[in-house]
PLY file of the C-alpha trace (Angstrom):
ply
format ascii 1.0
element vertex 289
property float x
property float y
property float z
element edge 288
property int vertex1
property int vertex2
end_header
4.94 30.72 3.88
8.39 29.12 3.32
9.54 30.41 6.72
6.53 28.80 8.46
7.18 25.46 6.74
10.89 25.62 7.65
10.04 26.46 11.28
7.58 23.56 11.42
10.21 21.15 10.07
12.83 22.37 12.56
10.40 21.94 15.48
9.45 18.45 14.34
13.10 17.46 13.92
13.80 18.56 17.48
10.86 16.48 18.70
12.25 13.48 16.76
15.45 13.61 18.79
13.43 13.51 22.00
11.27 10.62 20.78
14.25 8.59 19.64
15.93 9.06 22.99
12.81 7.98 24.90
11.36 5.18 22.77
12.31 2.08 20.86
11.93 3.71 17.44
14.00 3.28 14.29
13.82 5.34 11.11
15.93 6.81 8.34
16.36 10.56 8.02
14.57 10.43 4.65
11.49 8.92 6.29
11.33 11.42 9.15
11.65 14.35 6.76
8.99 12.84 4.50
6.56 12.43 7.39
7.03 16.06 8.41
6.53 17.17 4.81
3.40 15.03 4.42
1.84 16.33 7.64
2.43 19.89 6.46
0.73 19.07 3.15
-2.08 17.29 4.96
-2.87 20.36 7.03
-3.86 22.04 3.75
-5.57 19.02 2.16
-8.91 19.56 0.40
-11.81 19.03 2.78
-13.76 16.88 0.30
-11.11 14.14 0.13
-10.72 11.51 2.86
-7.35 11.88 4.61
-6.59 8.20 3.98
-6.85 8.69 0.21
-5.02 12.02 0.32
-2.01 10.43 1.99
-2.14 7.26 -0.12
-1.98 9.43 -3.23
1.13 11.14 -1.84
2.77 7.70 -1.56
1.78 6.61 -5.06
4.52 4.73 -6.97
6.58 4.01 -3.84
8.27 0.60 -4.31
6.59 -2.54 -2.98
8.77 -4.69 -0.72
7.33 -7.61 1.24
7.82 -8.20 4.98
9.42 -4.82 5.69
8.95 -5.29 9.46
10.45 -8.78 9.74
13.94 -8.18 11.20
15.34 -11.33 12.82
18.13 -9.96 15.00
16.47 -6.89 16.48
14.31 -6.50 19.55
10.76 -5.53 18.60
10.61 -1.79 17.97
8.50 0.77 16.13
9.99 0.70 12.62
9.29 3.57 10.23
9.79 2.92 6.53
8.09 5.02 3.86
10.77 4.32 1.26
9.32 0.87 0.54
5.95 -0.47 1.59
3.96 -3.67 1.74
0.18 -3.73 1.70
-0.19 -3.54 5.49
2.43 -0.86 6.13
0.85 1.31 3.42
-2.51 1.12 5.21
-0.93 1.64 8.65
1.05 4.68 7.55
-1.80 6.45 5.76
-4.03 5.80 8.78
-1.42 7.15 11.23
-0.95 10.25 9.08
-4.72 10.68 8.73
-5.29 10.39 12.49
-2.50 12.89 13.20
-3.99 15.43 10.79
-7.61 14.90 11.82
-6.64 15.62 15.44
-5.12 18.93 14.40
-1.45 17.99 14.73
1.59 18.22 12.48
3.94 16.70 15.05
6.22 13.75 14.38
5.71 12.40 17.90
1.93 12.29 17.39
2.35 10.38 14.12
4.57 7.87 15.99
1.97 7.54 18.73
-0.86 6.80 16.29
1.26 4.34 14.31
2.14 2.43 17.47
-1.52 2.31 18.54
-2.49 0.88 15.16
0.32 -1.64 14.84
0.37 -3.18 18.32
-2.18 -4.95 20.46
-3.78 -2.37 22.74
-1.23 0.10 21.35
1.63 -1.26 23.46
4.94 -2.77 22.34
5.68 -5.91 24.32
7.86 -8.03 22.09
7.20 -9.65 18.72
4.00 -11.29 19.93
2.39 -7.89 20.64
2.38 -6.83 16.99
-0.98 -7.23 15.22
0.35 -9.83 12.79
-3.09 -10.92 11.53
-5.36 -8.26 10.09
-8.25 -9.52 12.20
-6.09 -8.70 15.23
-5.45 -5.27 13.73
-9.20 -4.73 13.47
-9.92 -6.11 16.95
-7.29 -3.95 18.65
-8.15 -0.83 16.65
-11.83 -1.26 17.46
-11.11 -1.53 21.22
-9.06 1.66 21.04
-11.75 3.49 19.04
-9.48 3.92 16.02
-11.45 1.87 13.48
-14.92 0.47 12.97
-15.80 -2.57 10.88
-18.75 -1.95 8.57
-20.89 -5.09 8.81
-22.41 -5.85 5.39
-26.05 -6.84 4.80
-26.66 -10.57 5.18
-27.98 -10.94 1.61
-24.56 -10.13 0.12
-22.29 -11.49 2.85
-20.95 -14.77 4.21
-19.99 -15.72 7.79
-16.48 -16.83 8.63
-15.22 -18.18 11.95
-11.70 -16.99 12.63
-9.15 -19.78 13.01
-5.67 -18.25 13.03
-2.83 -20.76 12.91
-0.76 -19.85 9.86
2.27 -18.34 11.61
2.77 -21.13 14.11
2.25 -23.73 11.38
4.68 -22.03 8.95
7.49 -20.76 11.20
10.06 -21.00 8.41
8.30 -18.09 6.69
9.16 -15.77 9.60
12.86 -15.11 10.41
12.38 -14.85 14.17
10.06 -17.87 14.48
12.42 -19.97 12.38
15.13 -19.76 15.05
13.24 -19.07 18.28
11.02 -21.79 19.76
9.89 -19.62 22.68
8.59 -16.94 20.32
6.84 -19.63 18.32
5.03 -20.75 21.47
4.00 -17.16 22.30
2.66 -16.66 18.78
0.59 -19.86 19.05
-0.92 -18.56 22.31
-1.69 -15.23 20.64
-3.35 -17.02 17.72
-5.59 -18.94 20.09
-6.72 -15.74 21.83
-7.44 -14.02 18.51
-9.45 -16.95 17.08
-13.03 -18.00 17.62
-15.04 -14.92 16.63
-17.40 -15.11 13.66
-17.24 -12.21 11.22
-19.09 -11.47 7.97
-17.48 -10.52 4.68
-18.94 -9.43 1.33
-18.77 -12.45 -0.94
-16.45 -12.34 -3.93
-19.38 -12.68 -6.32
-20.97 -9.44 -5.03
-17.84 -7.26 -5.03
-18.66 -6.16 -8.58
-22.10 -4.85 -7.68
-22.94 -1.23 -8.41
-22.78 1.68 -5.97
-26.51 1.38 -5.34
-25.87 -1.99 -3.66
-22.43 -1.31 -2.16
-22.88 2.39 -1.42
-22.18 1.82 2.28
-18.52 1.48 1.21
-16.91 4.93 1.10
-13.86 6.20 -0.75
-10.85 5.70 1.53
-12.33 2.81 3.51
-9.91 -0.01 4.26
-10.65 -3.19 2.31
-9.34 -6.46 3.74
-9.41 -9.28 1.20
-10.39 -12.54 2.89
-8.85 -15.86 1.93
-9.56 -19.58 2.08
-5.93 -20.43 2.88
-5.83 -22.61 5.98
-5.01 -20.68 9.15
-5.27 -17.26 7.50
-8.00 -14.63 7.61
-6.87 -11.91 5.21
-4.31 -12.15 2.39
-4.21 -8.54 1.16
-5.35 -5.04 2.16
-5.81 -1.69 0.45
-8.12 1.29 0.17
-11.48 1.57 -1.57
-11.80 3.92 -4.54
-15.00 4.29 -6.53
-13.92 4.62 -10.16
-15.45 6.68 -12.92
-16.85 3.38 -14.19
-19.06 3.22 -11.08
-17.18 0.17 -9.76
-14.90 -0.44 -6.81
-11.14 -0.31 -7.37
-8.27 -1.03 -4.98
-5.50 1.41 -4.13
-2.75 -0.81 -2.76
0.93 -1.62 -2.40
0.94 -4.21 -5.16
3.25 -7.23 -5.36
2.18 -7.56 -9.00
3.01 -4.00 -10.09
5.86 -3.73 -7.51
4.67 -0.32 -6.32
1.82 1.61 -4.72
-0.85 1.88 -7.39
-4.55 2.40 -8.00
-5.39 -0.90 -9.66
-6.76 -0.18 -13.17
-8.87 -3.36 -13.08
-12.06 -3.27 -11.05
-11.82 -5.01 -7.68
-14.14 -7.73 -9.00
-11.84 -8.38 -11.98
-8.80 -8.34 -9.72
-10.28 -10.91 -7.34
-11.22 -13.29 -10.16
-7.50 -13.58 -10.91
-6.82 -14.70 -7.32
-8.71 -17.97 -6.69
-7.86 -18.10 -2.98
-9.50 -14.73 -2.29
-13.09 -15.12 -1.06
-14.40 -11.60 -0.44
-13.82 -8.34 1.41
-14.18 -6.90 4.88
-14.76 -3.14 5.13
-13.10 -1.11 7.89
-13.45 2.63 8.42
-10.89 4.79 10.16
-12.47 6.85 12.93
-11.09 10.33 12.24
-12.46 13.45 13.86
0 1
1 2
2 3
3 4
4 5
5 6
6 7
7 8
8 9
9 10
10 11
11 12
12 13
13 14
14 15
15 16
16 17
17 18
18 19
19 20
20 21
21 22
22 23
23 24
24 25
25 26
26 27
27 28
28 29
29 30
30 31
31 32
32 33
33 34
34 35
35 36
36 37
37 38
38 39
39 40
40 41
41 42
42 43
43 44
44 45
45 46
46 47
47 48
48 49
49 50
50 51
51 52
52 53
53 54
54 55
55 56
56 57
57 58
58 59
59 60
60 61
61 62
62 63
63 64
64 65
65 66
66 67
67 68
68 69
69 70
70 71
71 72
72 73
73 74
74 75
75 76
76 77
77 78
78 79
79 80
80 81
81 82
82 83
83 84
84 85
85 86
86 87
87 88
88 89
89 90
90 91
91 92
92 93
93 94
94 95
95 96
96 97
97 98
98 99
99 100
100 101
101 102
102 103
103 104
104 105
105 106
106 107
107 108
108 109
109 110
110 111
111 112
112 113
113 114
114 115
115 116
116 117
117 118
118 119
119 120
120 121
121 122
122 123
123 124
124 125
125 126
126 127
127 128
128 129
129 130
130 131
131 132
132 133
133 134
134 135
135 136
136 137
137 138
138 139
139 140
140 141
141 142
142 143
143 144
144 145
145 146
146 147
147 148
148 149
149 150
150 151
151 152
152 153
153 154
154 155
155 156
156 157
157 158
158 159
159 160
160 161
161 162
162 163
163 164
164 165
165 166
166 167
167 168
168 169
169 170
170 171
171 172
172 173
173 174
174 175
175 176
176 177
177 178
178 179
179 180
180 181
181 182
182 183
183 184
184 185
185 186
186 187
187 188
188 189
189 190
190 191
191 192
192 193
193 194
194 195
195 196
196 197
197 198
198 199
199 200
200 201
201 202
202 203
203 204
204 205
205 206
206 207
207 208
208 209
209 210
210 211
211 212
212 213
213 214
214 215
215 216
216 217
217 218
218 219
219 220
220 221
221 222
222 223
223 224
224 225
225 226
226 227
227 228
228 229
229 230
230 231
231 232
232 233
233 234
234 235
235 236
236 237
237 238
238 239
239 240
240 241
241 242
242 243
243 244
244 245
245 246
246 247
247 248
248 249
249 250
250 251
251 252
252 253
253 254
254 255
255 256
256 257
257 258
258 259
259 260
260 261
261 262
262 263
263 264
264 265
265 266
266 267
267 268
268 269
269 270
270 271
271 272
272 273
273 274
274 275
275 276
276 277
277 278
278 279
279 280
280 281
281 282
282 283
283 284
284 285
285 286
286 287
287 288
């Protein structure tokens, strides 16, 4: 058993060298080894647990750090960082790991491929503008590629929202590259315009506390995107759905409050009452095999 694991790690490390030589990828040795270890564990994961939750549980208690992908002086590249996570990179990484495992692979290069497809518009890196900065973009691109599916809630518990994405171009000082680069700011504004206009439906904040009989279409391990009323934004936080022993929804997330990856002890309803700008949730399901 130990020999097989060691052989798998050696093979994956060799493939890492090839990937790094061929692609614009950056990572620390600790992260690459952790990915290989996680994929080995995932190949033996219990069949009754969604892969997204399995991998999120492996990353429990990892430190929360905001804006881990915002690097001003580097050309846009696929950055791997499992040592510290924000809410989006937690979701991206568990999804990339889950897709790799569900397609029968334990290879580092396949994990990189899935992560790139999730993180970038149409799965292709073409500068800073090509990253799915808004979660609605993330959903749109992932849906086109067949990676995710948004679960549209019943109209009696949901509210329509027309997407109007302007936050980044209106707050360039919050983004290191946009603060100093007018051309990038213009490209981001063009991207925002393309990504705006669609009307989506989200489960209203008041109904998030409903019982499983009402919200049973939400499954353990589904991605929950918390919508916001902040001007120019669509989603302010993301995590994974967990049905608690109390029969209520809870959020597994990289938490800025707890400063780590945690399963929130409060119910999702209680959590959202403490955040006045949050308006509800969108439900997205990873399309694993």
